[in-house]
MARMARGU-122409 format. One record per residue (C-alpha): residue number from 1; residue in three letters; x, y, z. Coordinates in steps of 0.001 Angstrom, whole numbers. Example, Ala and Ser with C-alpha at 12.3 -4.5 7.8 and 13.67 -1.06 7.14 Angstrom:
BEGIN
{lovo 1,'ALA',{12300,-4500,7800}}
{lovo 2,'SER',{13670,-1060,7140}}
//
This chain:
BEGIN
{lovo 1,'MET',{-21928,-9528,-25444}}
{lovo 2,'PHE',{-21718,-8716,-21764}}
{lovo 3,'ASP',{-24159,-11521,-20984}}
{lovo 4,'ASN',{-22041,-13991,-22984}}
{lovo 5,'ILE',{-18880,-12971,-21120}}
{lovo 6,'ALA',{-20690,-13248,-17796}}
{lovo 7,'ALA',{-22002,-16695,-18660}}
{lovo 8,'PHE',{-18542,-17874,-19749}}
{lovo 9,'LEU',{-16870,-16617,-16576}}
{lovo 10,'ASP',{-19614,-18037,-14406}}
{lovo 11,'LYS',{-19220,-21486,-15952}}
{lovo 12,'ASN',{-15433,-21658,-16179}}
{lovo 13,'LEU',{-14247,-19600,-13208}}
{lovo 14,'SER',{-16876,-18429,-10770}}
{lovo 15,'THR',{-18608,-21777,-10245}}
{lovo 16,'PRO',{-15353,-23746,-9742}}
{lovo 17,'MET',{-14050,-21119,-7308}}
{lovo 18,'ALA',{-17318,-21173,-5378}}
{lovo 19,'LYS',{-16989,-24956,-5070}}
{lovo 20,'LEU',{-13368,-24539,-3976}}
{lovo 21,'SER',{-14368,-22182,-1188}}
{lovo 22,'GLU',{-16752,-24854,116}}
{lovo 23,'GLN',{-14200,-27672,-9}}
{lovo 24,'ARG',{-14373,-29232,3452}}
{lovo 25,'HIS',{-10721,-28766,4413}}
{lovo 26,'LEU',{-10616,-25117,3303}}
{lovo 27,'ARG',{-13935,-24513,5000}}
{lovo 28,'ALA',{-12569,-26040,8202}}
{lovo 29,'VAL',{-9553,-23715,8087}}
{lovo 30,'ARG',{-11847,-20743,7504}}
{lovo 31,'ASP',{-14228,-21722,10303}}
{lovo 32,'GLY',{-11470,-22544,12757}}
{lovo 33,'ILE',{-9618,-19274,12258}}
{lovo 34,'ILE',{-12783,-17174,12216}}
{lovo 35,'ALA',{-13723,-18795,15535}}
{lovo 36,'THR',{-10561,-17282,17028}}
{lovo 37,'LEU',{-11437,-13717,15983}}
{lovo 38,'PRO',{-12901,-12780,19401}}
{lovo 39,'ILE',{-9574,-13769,20957}}
{lovo 40,'VAL',{-7634,-11782,18350}}
{lovo 41,'ILE',{-9790,-8678,18727}}
{lovo 42,'VAL',{-9975,-8586,22520}}
{lovo 43,'SER',{-6309,-9469,23117}}
{lovo 44,'SER',{-5289,-6821,20570}}
{lovo 45,'LEU',{-6901,-4217,22802}}
{lovo 46,'PHE',{-4417,-5085,25569}}
{lovo 47,'LEU',{-1646,-4437,23059}}
{lovo 48,'VAL',{-3143,-1048,22215}}
{lovo 49,'ILE',{-3535,-155,25899}}
{lovo 50,'ALA',{49,-1159,26724}}
{lovo 51,'PHE',{1375,1309,24165}}
{lovo 52,'LEU',{-1035,4177,24832}}
{lovo 53,'PRO',{1760,6199,26500}}
{lovo 54,'ASN',{3209,6695,23009}}
{lovo 55,'GLN',{130,8819,22259}}
{lovo 56,'MET',{97,10736,25580}}
{lovo 57,'PRO',{2227,13420,27237}}
{lovo 58,'ALA',{4927,11713,29308}}
{lovo 59,'THR',{3955,13758,32379}}
{lovo 60,'TRP',{457,12269,32626}}
{lovo 61,'GLY',{0,9936,35570}}
{lovo 62,'ILE',{-1930,7379,33529}}
{lovo 63,'ALA',{862,7289,30926}}
{lovo 64,'GLN',{3480,6704,33599}}
{lovo 65,'PHE',{1381,3957,35231}}
{lovo 66,'ILE',{798,2099,31946}}
{lovo 67,'LYS',{4469,2362,30972}}
{lovo 68,'ALA',{5595,1014,34338}}
{lovo 69,'ASN',{3185,-1923,34126}}
{lovo 70,'ALA',{3298,-2616,30373}}
{lovo 71,'GLY',{4688,-6118,30859}}
{lovo 72,'ARG',{1845,-7142,33160}}
{lovo 73,'ILE',{-748,-5520,30895}}
{lovo 74,'LEU',{579,-7594,27985}}
{lovo 75,'LEU',{245,-10921,29822}}
{lovo 76,'PRO',{-3348,-11565,28606}}
{lovo 77,'TYR',{-2169,-10848,25059}}
{lovo 78,'ARG',{703,-13324,25430}}
{lovo 79,'MET',{-1692,-16060,26554}}
{lovo 80,'ALA',{-4221,-15268,23832}}
{lovo 81,'MET',{-3147,-13965,20441}}
{lovo 82,'TYR',{536,-14761,21041}}
{lovo 83,'ILE',{-303,-18513,20999}}
{lovo 84,'MET',{-3132,-18210,18479}}
{lovo 85,'THR',{-2377,-21433,16601}}
{lovo 86,'LEU',{-3245,-23438,19703}}
{lovo 87,'TYR',{-6814,-22137,19564}}
{lovo 88,'ALA',{-7122,-22267,15780}}
{lovo 89,'VAL',{-6163,-25961,15641}}
{lovo 90,'PHE',{-8997,-26840,18009}}
{lovo 91,'GLY',{-11518,-24985,15843}}
{lovo 92,'ILE',{-10200,-26501,12597}}
{lovo 93,'GLY',{-10341,-30007,14011}}
{lovo 94,'PHE',{-13857,-29465,15317}}
{lovo 95,'SER',{-15168,-28079,12022}}
{lovo 96,'LEU',{-13540,-30770,9870}}
{lovo 97,'SER',{-14844,-33535,12134}}
{lovo 98,'LYS',{-18381,-32176,11951}}
{lovo 99,'SER',{-18166,-32051,8151}}
{lovo 100,'TYR',{-17536,-35820,8229}}
{lovo 101,'ASP',{-20394,-36350,10725}}
{lovo 102,'LEU',{-17869,-37324,13380}}
{lovo 103,'ASP',{-17827,-36193,16990}}
{lovo 104,'GLY',{-16508,-32637,16827}}
{lovo 105,'LEU',{-15068,-32561,20336}}
{lovo 106,'SER',{-13083,-35786,19870}}
{lovo 107,'GLY',{-11734,-34538,16530}}
{lovo 108,'ALA',{-10737,-31215,18076}}
{lovo 109,'ILE',{-8906,-32835,20988}}
{lovo 110,'LEU',{-7093,-35268,18673}}
{lovo 111,'SER',{-6060,-32302,16487}}
{lovo 112,'GLU',{-4718,-30457,19513}}
{lovo 113,'LEU',{-2807,-33561,20617}}
{lovo 114,'THR',{-1258,-34013,17168}}
{lovo 115,'PHE',{-136,-30411,17013}}
{lovo 116,'LEU',{1366,-30351,20505}}
{lovo 117,'LEU',{3315,-33529,19740}}
{lovo 118,'THR',{5113,-31605,16981}}
{lovo 119,'VAL',{6300,-29008,19499}}
{lovo 120,'VAL',{9051,-30889,21311}}
{lovo 121,'PRO',{9665,-29628,24854}}
{lovo 122,'VAL',{13220,-28939,25980}}
{lovo 123,'SER',{14799,-29525,29358}}
{lovo 124,'LEU',{16506,-26518,30897}}
{lovo 125,'PRO',{19396,-27699,33101}}
{lovo 126,'GLU',{19989,-26363,36579}}
{lovo 127,'ALA',{22979,-24119,37194}}
{lovo 128,'SER',{26233,-26023,37517}}
{lovo 129,'GLU',{28325,-25948,40665}}
{lovo 130,'GLU',{30808,-23581,39025}}
{lovo 131,'ILE',{28076,-21069,38170}}
{lovo 132,'GLN',{26568,-21401,41643}}
{lovo 133,'SER',{29946,-20696,43222}}
{lovo 134,'LEU',{30241,-17556,41112}}
{lovo 135,'ALA',{26739,-16526,42097}}
{lovo 136,'ALA',{27634,-16852,45760}}
{lovo 137,'ASN',{29765,-13723,45413}}
{lovo 138,'ASN',{27535,-11928,42914}}
{lovo 139,'GLN',{24013,-11081,44051}}
{lovo 140,'ALA',{22880,-9933,40588}}
{lovo 141,'LEU',{23931,-13277,39075}}
{lovo 142,'ALA',{22277,-15143,41940}}
{lovo 143,'ASP',{19007,-13309,41373}}
{lovo 144,'TYR',{19216,-14037,37633}}
{lovo 145,'ILE',{19777,-17770,38212}}
{lovo 146,'LYS',{16903,-17849,40680}}
{lovo 147,'ALA',{14588,-16256,38102}}
{lovo 148,'ILE',{15410,-18866,35428}}
{lovo 149,'PRO',{13040,-21843,35649}}
{lovo 150,'SER',{14370,-25386,35388}}
{lovo 151,'GLY',{12780,-28582,34100}}
{lovo 152,'TRP',{10830,-29219,30897}}
{lovo 153,'HIS',{9560,-26194,28976}}
{lovo 154,'LEU',{7483,-25699,25842}}
{lovo 155,'GLY',{8570,-22951,23464}}
{lovo 156,'MET',{5787,-20502,22644}}
{lovo 157,'SER',{6904,-19461,19169}}
{lovo 158,'TYR',{5683,-22631,17465}}
{lovo 159,'ILE',{2275,-22475,19123}}
{lovo 160,'GLY',{1933,-18954,17759}}
{lovo 161,'SER',{2047,-17725,14192}}
{lovo 162,'ASP',{5230,-19647,13327}}
{lovo 163,'GLY',{3353,-22918,13767}}
{lovo 164,'MET',{140,-22016,11952}}
{lovo 165,'PHE',{594,-24220,8895}}
{lovo 166,'VAL',{1912,-27156,10916}}
{lovo 167,'GLY',{-1189,-26708,13073}}
{lovo 168,'ILE',{-3448,-26838,10024}}
{lovo 169,'LEU',{-1749,-29980,8721}}
{lovo 170,'SER',{-1915,-31514,12204}}
{lovo 171,'ALA',{-5680,-31008,12338}}
{lovo 172,'PHE',{-6097,-32527,8877}}
{lovo 173,'PHE',{-3993,-35566,9807}}
{lovo 174,'ALA',{-5722,-36140,13135}}
{lovo 175,'VAL',{-9235,-35953,11746}}
{lovo 176,'GLU',{-8408,-38165,8761}}
{lovo 177,'VAL',{-6972,-40798,11117}}
{lovo 178,'TYR',{-10094,-40477,13254}}
{lovo 179,'ARG',{-12309,-40853,10181}}
{lovo 180,'PHE',{-10346,-43901,8990}}
{lovo 181,'THR',{-10798,-45710,12292}}
{lovo 182,'GLN',{-14506,-44884,12349}}
{lovo 183,'LYS',{-15232,-45932,8760}}
{lovo 184,'SER',{-13076,-49067,8827}}
{lovo 185,'GLY',{-14487,-50209,12158}}
{lovo 186,'PHE',{-10975,-50271,13628}}
{lovo 187,'LYS',{-12161,-49013,17001}}
{lovo 188,'ILE',{-13347,-50160,20400}}
{lovo 189,'ARG',{-17107,-50623,20469}}
{lovo 190,'MET',{-18993,-50334,23714}}
{lovo 191,'PRO',{-22418,-51860,24526}}
{lovo 192,'GLU',{-25443,-49654,23861}}
{lovo 193,'GLN',{-26061,-49361,27593}}
{lovo 194,'VAL',{-22844,-47351,28020}}
{lovo 195,'PRO',{-23412,-43556,28099}}
{lovo 196,'GLU',{-22682,-41880,24771}}
{lovo 197,'SER',{-19928,-39660,26136}}
{lovo 198,'VAL',{-18097,-42694,27553}}
{lovo 199,'ALA',{-18551,-44635,24297}}
{lovo 200,'ARG',{-17077,-41748,22288}}
{lovo 201,'SER',{-14036,-41700,24566}}
{lovo 202,'PHE',{-13361,-45387,23972}}
{lovo 203,'GLU',{-13868,-44980,20215}}
{lovo 204,'ALA',{-11149,-42322,20252}}
{lovo 205,'LEU',{-8619,-44672,21876}}
{lovo 206,'THR',{-7546,-46248,18583}}
{lovo 207,'PRO',{-6853,-42987,16706}}
{lovo 208,'THR',{-5105,-41669,19817}}
{lovo 209,'VAL',{-2699,-44623,19804}}
{lovo 210,'ILE',{-2018,-44216,16073}}
{lovo 211,'ILE',{-1409,-40480,16387}}
{lovo 212,'LEU',{811,-40775,19454}}
{lovo 213,'LEU',{3000,-43448,17885}}
{lovo 214,'ILE',{3347,-41858,14438}}
{lovo 215,'VAL',{3861,-38221,15435}}
{lovo 216,'SER',{6071,-39032,18440}}
{lovo 217,'THR',{8257,-41224,16234}}
{lovo 218,'ILE',{8675,-38523,13618}}
{lovo 219,'CYS',{9126,-35486,15842}}
{lovo 220,'MET',{10579,-36805,19097}}
{lovo 221,'TRP',{12435,-40078,18490}}
{lovo 222,'LEU',{13687,-39480,14945}}
{lovo 223,'GLY',{14173,-35789,15715}}
{lovo 224,'ILE',{12652,-34510,12472}}
{lovo 225,'ASN',{11886,-30797,12771}}
{lovo 226,'VAL',{8578,-30583,10902}}
{lovo 227,'HIS',{8223,-26921,11831}}
{lovo 228,'GLY',{11521,-26135,10166}}
{lovo 229,'ILE',{10612,-28105,7036}}
{lovo 230,'VAL',{7141,-26584,6663}}
{lovo 231,'GLY',{8480,-23149,7564}}
{lovo 232,'SER',{11054,-23276,4767}}
{lovo 233,'VAL',{8238,-23984,2297}}
{lovo 234,'ILE',{5783,-21427,3649}}
{lovo 235,'ARG',{8208,-18570,4304}}
{lovo 236,'PRO',{8453,-17475,632}}
{lovo 237,'ILE',{4644,-17590,326}}
{lovo 238,'VAL',{4229,-15396,3410}}
{lovo 239,'HIS',{6825,-12991,2024}}
{lovo 240,'VAL',{5037,-12745,-1321}}
{lovo 241,'ALA',{1713,-12124,446}}
{lovo 242,'ASP',{3166,-8931,1914}}
{lovo 243,'THR',{3922,-7311,-1427}}
{lovo 244,'LEU',{1971,-4752,-3429}}
{lovo 245,'PRO',{1339,-7074,-6421}}
{lovo 246,'SER',{-152,-9655,-4044}}
{lovo 247,'VAL',{-2364,-7031,-2398}}
{lovo 248,'LEU',{-3598,-5830,-5779}}
{lovo 249,'LEU',{-4284,-9380,-6987}}
{lovo 250,'LEU',{-6259,-10328,-3867}}
{lovo 251,'THR',{-8147,-7034,-3973}}
{lovo 252,'PHE',{-9078,-7573,-7609}}
{lovo 253,'LEU',{-10205,-11170,-7008}}
{lovo 254,'ASP',{-12398,-10121,-4084}}
{lovo 255,'SER',{-14252,-7583,-6220}}
{lovo 256,'PHE',{-14250,-9795,-9310}}
{lovo 257,'PHE',{-16007,-12694,-7598}}
{lovo 258,'TRP',{-18597,-10379,-6097}}
{lovo 259,'CYS',{-19388,-9105,-9587}}
{lovo 260,'PHE',{-20835,-12524,-10382}}
{lovo 261,'GLY',{-22648,-13068,-7109}}
{lovo 262,'ILE',{-19933,-15073,-5346}}
{lovo 263,'HIS',{-18884,-14006,-1857}}
{lovo 264,'GLY',{-15426,-12786,-2816}}
{lovo 265,'SER',{-14256,-12225,739}}
{lovo 266,'SER',{-15142,-15806,1610}}
{lovo 267,'VAL',{-13293,-17263,-1383}}
{lovo 268,'VAL',{-10168,-15155,-920}}
{lovo 269,'GLY',{-10223,-15349,2873}}
{lovo 270,'SER',{-10496,-19148,2911}}
{lovo 271,'VAL',{-7082,-19371,1271}}
{lovo 272,'THR',{-5251,-16332,2635}}
{lovo 273,'ARG',{-6565,-15827,6183}}
{lovo 274,'PRO',{-3947,-18117,7798}}
{lovo 275,'ILE',{-1224,-16041,6139}}
{lovo 276,'TRP',{-2880,-12775,7137}}
{lovo 277,'LEU',{-3037,-13978,10722}}
{lovo 278,'MET',{661,-14834,10647}}
{lovo 279,'LEU',{1516,-11375,9304}}
{lovo 280,'LEU',{-609,-9675,11958}}
{lovo 281,'GLU',{863,-11701,14812}}
{lovo 282,'GLN',{4384,-10945,13607}}
{lovo 283,'ASN',{3517,-7237,13722}}
{lovo 284,'SER',{1923,-7511,17166}}
{lovo 285,'ASN',{4877,-9449,18556}}
{lovo 286,'ALA',{7320,-6926,17107}}
{lovo 287,'LEU',{5422,-4070,18743}}
{lovo 288,'ALA',{5332,-5901,22087}}
{lovo 289,'ALA',{9092,-6489,21841}}
{lovo 290,'GLY',{9819,-2872,20906}}
{lovo 291,'MET',{11077,-3834,17451}}
{lovo 292,'ALA',{10336,-2411,13990}}
{lovo 293,'ILE',{6976,-3541,12564}}
{lovo 294,'PRO',{7829,-5855,9629}}
{lovo 295,'ASN',{4637,-6255,7561}}
{lovo 296,'ILE',{2330,-3859,5717}}
{lovo 297,'ALA',{-551,-6073,4633}}
{lovo 298,'PRO',{-2158,-8210,7341}}
{lovo 299,'GLU',{-5933,-8438,7119}}
{lovo 300,'PRO',{-6649,-5151,9012}}
{lovo 301,'PHE',{-4812,-3308,6225}}
{lovo 302,'TYR',{-7499,-4505,3813}}
{lovo 303,'GLN',{-10314,-3859,6272}}
{lovo 304,'TRP',{-9500,-242,7097}}
{lovo 305,'PHE',{-7793,1108,3976}}
{lovo 306,'ILE',{-9290,-896,1092}}
{lovo 307,'TYR',{-12681,-2420,1933}}
{lovo 308,'ILE',{-14095,674,3617}}
{lovo 309,'GLY',{-17832,138,3807}}
{lovo 310,'GLY',{-17342,-3406,2502}}
{lovo 311,'SER',{-15928,-4984,-650}}
{lovo 312,'GLY',{-15605,-2532,-3519}}
{lovo 313,'THR',{-15047,370,-1071}}
{lovo 314,'THR',{-18794,962,-1344}}
{lovo 315,'ILE',{-18963,3574,1412}}
{lovo 316,'GLY',{-18713,6197,-1355}}
{lovo 317,'LEU',{-21666,4703,-3218}}
{lovo 318,'ALA',{-23731,4597,-17}}
{lovo 319,'ILE',{-23097,8290,609}}
{lovo 320,'LEU',{-24049,9170,-2970}}
{lovo 321,'LEU',{-27243,7109,-2802}}
{lovo 322,'LEU',{-28312,8893,367}}
{lovo 323,'PHE',{-27433,12474,-533}}
{lovo 324,'ARG',{-27451,12752,-4353}}
{lovo 325,'SER',{-30098,10336,-5606}}
{lovo 326,'LYS',{-32786,11887,-7774}}
{lovo 327,'SER',{-34593,8643,-8448}}
{lovo 328,'GLN',{-37069,7419,-5862}}
{lovo 329,'TYR',{-35496,3964,-5795}}
{lovo 330,'GLY',{-32030,5442,-5227}}
{lovo 331,'LYS',{-33288,7579,-2342}}
{lovo 332,'THR',{-34995,4631,-706}}
{lovo 333,'LEU',{-31993,2368,-1179}}
{lovo 334,'GLY',{-29696,5050,226}}
{lovo 335,'LYS',{-31763,5261,3417}}
{lovo 336,'VAL',{-31645,1493,3791}}
{lovo 337,'ALA',{-27995,967,2864}}
{lovo 338,'PHE',{-26200,3937,4435}}
{lovo 339,'VAL',{-26201,2885,8092}}
{lovo 340,'PRO',{-25083,-712,7384}}
{lovo 341,'ALA',{-22325,672,5132}}
{lovo 342,'LEU',{-21006,2753,8033}}
{lovo 343,'PHE',{-20401,-554,9783}}
{lovo 344,'ASN',{-18911,-2234,6679}}
{lovo 345,'ILE',{-21993,-4211,5709}}
{lovo 346,'ASN',{-22736,-3637,2035}}
{lovo 347,'GLU',{-25009,-6527,1009}}
{lovo 348,'PRO',{-27991,-4131,744}}
{lovo 349,'MET',{-26143,-2309,-2042}}
{lovo 350,'ILE',{-24582,-5348,-3715}}
{lovo 351,'PHE',{-27962,-7014,-4080}}
{lovo 352,'GLY',{-30137,-3902,-3984}}
{lovo 353,'CYS',{-28575,-1801,-6737}}
{lovo 354,'PRO',{-27649,-4498,-7799}}
{lovo 355,'ILE',{-23910,-4350,-8373}}
{lovo 356,'ILE',{-23872,-7973,-9511}}
{lovo 357,'LEU',{-23718,-8090,-13340}}
{lovo 358,'ASN',{-24313,-4336,-13474}}
{lovo 359,'PRO',{-22130,-2992,-16317}}
{lovo 360,'VAL',{-22296,585,-14972}}
{lovo 361,'LEU',{-21336,-36,-11346}}
{lovo 362,'LEU',{-18944,-2938,-11895}}
{lovo 363,'ILE',{-16180,-619,-13097}}
{lovo 364,'PRO',{-15875,1527,-9953}}
{lovo 365,'PHE',{-16579,-1512,-7778}}
{lovo 366,'VAL',{-13388,-3143,-9119}}
{lovo 367,'LEU',{-11335,14,-9689}}
{lovo 368,'ASN',{-11990,1800,-6391}}
{lovo 369,'PRO',{-10388,-678,-3976}}
{lovo 370,'ILE',{-7368,-1117,-6253}}
{lovo 371,'ILE',{-6680,2631,-6221}}
{lovo 372,'CYS',{-7188,2747,-2442}}
{lovo 373,'ALA',{-4803,-187,-2021}}
{lovo 374,'ILE',{-2064,1565,-4002}}
{lovo 375,'ILE',{-2440,4813,-2054}}
{lovo 376,'ALA',{-2574,3069,1326}}
{lovo 377,'TRP',{438,908,498}}
{lovo 378,'ILE',{2537,3904,-562}}
{lovo 379,'ALA',{1477,5885,2520}}
{lovo 380,'THR',{2390,2992,4804}}
{lovo 381,'GLU',{5657,2196,3006}}
{lovo 382,'LEU',{6754,5824,3310}}
{lovo 383,'GLY',{5918,5875,7015}}
{lovo 384,'LEU',{3132,8417,6619}}
{lovo 385,'VAL',{906,6110,8696}}
{lovo 386,'ASN',{1738,3357,11154}}
{lovo 387,'ARG',{1574,-277,10088}}
{lovo 388,'VAL',{-1367,-2245,11451}}
{lovo 389,'VAL',{-654,-4154,14656}}
{lovo 390,'ALA',{-4105,-4974,16028}}
{lovo 391,'SER',{-7411,-6369,14840}}
{lovo 392,'ALA',{-10250,-3994,15650}}
{lovo 393,'PRO',{-13868,-5242,15341}}
{lovo 394,'TRP',{-14654,-5190,11625}}
{lovo 395,'THR',{-18043,-3545,12203}}
{lovo 396,'LEU',{-16502,-345,13540}}
{lovo 397,'PRO',{-16780,2768,11370}}
{lovo 398,'GLY',{-13727,3005,9138}}
{lovo 399,'PRO',{-11869,5929,10737}}
{lovo 400,'ILE',{-12198,4452,14237}}
{lovo 401,'GLY',{-11085,1006,13082}}
{lovo 402,'ALA',{-8060,2459,11283}}
{lovo 403,'PHE',{-7107,4453,14387}}
{lovo 404,'LEU',{-7233,1396,16663}}
{lovo 405,'ALA',{-5586,-1025,14215}}
{lovo 406,'THR',{-2518,1224,13860}}
{lovo 407,'ASN',{-1970,1608,17614}}
{lovo 408,'GLY',{-3756,4920,17870}}
{lovo 409,'ASP',{-2280,6688,14851}}
{lovo 410,'ILE',{-4363,9790,14068}}
{lovo 411,'ARG',{-2786,9873,10606}}
{lovo 412,'ALA',{-4410,6533,9809}}
{lovo 413,'LEU',{-7790,8004,10722}}
{lovo 414,'ILE',{-7132,10924,8376}}
{lovo 415,'LEU',{-6045,8559,5584}}
{lovo 416,'ASN',{-9238,6564,6008}}
{lovo 417,'VAL',{-11347,9735,5664}}
{lovo 418,'LEU',{-9390,10787,2570}}
{lovo 419,'LEU',{-9956,7387,1004}}
{lovo 420,'ILE',{-13688,7689,1698}}
{lovo 421,'ILE',{-13697,11032,-136}}
{lovo 422,'LEU',{-11771,9417,-2994}}
{lovo 423,'SER',{-14334,6609,-3090}}
{lovo 424,'ILE',{-17111,9178,-3531}}
{lovo 425,'LEU',{-15261,10856,-6394}}
{lovo 426,'ILE',{-14567,7571,-8197}}
{lovo 427,'TYR',{-18158,6380,-7917}}
{lovo 428,'LEU',{-19664,9784,-8793}}
{lovo 429,'PRO',{-19737,9676,-12646}}
{lovo 430,'PHE',{-20912,6075,-12679}}
{lovo 431,'PHE',{-23500,6817,-10011}}
{lovo 432,'ASN',{-24840,9737,-12029}}
{lovo 433,'LYS',{-25346,7430,-15015}}
{lovo 434,'TYR',{-26925,4717,-12827}}
{lovo 435,'ASP',{-29270,7154,-11071}}
{lovo 436,'ALA',{-30254,8866,-14320}}
{lovo 437,'ASP',{-31212,5492,-15807}}
{lovo 438,'LEU',{-33316,4744,-12739}}
{lovo 439,'LYS',{-34996,8135,-12953}}
{lovo 440,'LYS',{-35766,7660,-16636}}
{lovo 441,'GLN',{-37188,4195,-15958}}
{lovo 442,'GLU',{-39411,5550,-13177}}
{lovo 443,'GLU',{-40689,8341,-15411}}
{lovo 444,'SER',{-41465,5892,-18235}}
{lovo 445,'ASP',{-43318,3639,-15780}}
{lovo 446,'VAL',{-45430,6573,-14626}}
{lovo 447,'ALA',{-46160,7631,-18194}}
{lovo 448,'ALA',{-47200,4111,-19064}}
//
């Protein structure tokens, strides 16, 4: 019966979802955003450093120095994660272009151009004569006017998380225009003697003209606010993503797909990672501005409080394999799988136990992360631990990652350890059955 259910789900759900995760546009979004992770991780560290004084005695010299220079310390963060969409669009355009066998660099630049054309610059006027006359008798006002720049300026909010979905659509549009001009032959062809890099530049002239005319007309000359339109559509989706039912659904799907050999994190992440990045950047920006942290469930929430040791919260299973196995295979697997599990790599267990299509281990593999998600959500909602504001490297041991992601909250470290203990307890009865079956099989093999 179990085999029939597995075959049915594999045919009607798992296989279609696996194909969906490899759809070229979703794959481009996944690749482009994953390519920005080094920027997210490193710039998040500046955010953590800037707020270290909150975790130190106020009399310490280092705490006073950091507090006095917090604005300057945050400048790298503001030019990195704060304008994350700018980098993500380049990666999405590059990946999508390569999937069509087009020049990746040309596609990436066209995507960046399209996106920036949607962000209309504004002209800041100079101070009027009346204000200047007032400033002549008020030094504070004069200094304020002097500090305000004049001329054309580009707002940073739309090139950050607020513009993420417009950025994604911009990359899609740019690359599809580029592909149309290449396939239709509507492009400038250069003689074969011309260097390839120069030829590519001339081939990109036609899509550049099309993009400039269309996007400038829509956003600049007709004055259509595409960011406002897309934002009104996306805002409810982002709100729903930061709810407990959404967290539980995504957690279940991640484990469920893994049960049938599909990379659940890849499938779920392909669709939700742009939203997770928006939630995380909103939290980071709120912390930098000294405001209340708005969101509970950006991606680091899953990484450090749900998927400890990897999908299925398998850190508990790794510990049991290493320290409680009575079967020879379990002992060997525990030695192989334990160290990777400490760094959230659990493929040795998923394919070594195996967990895939294993009726004994599937239950805790699905149940464990759901229970952890509920506990972590309640703890965060009640203010027992800080909300995540930074993206720590995902290969860090769980307690350290939780500590860094929550801006140095020791309570988050403690929660992570408690969830690891809970993971052990949930896996324990199922592990005992699994290990006993292995032991019995080994004994029968020896007897035979």
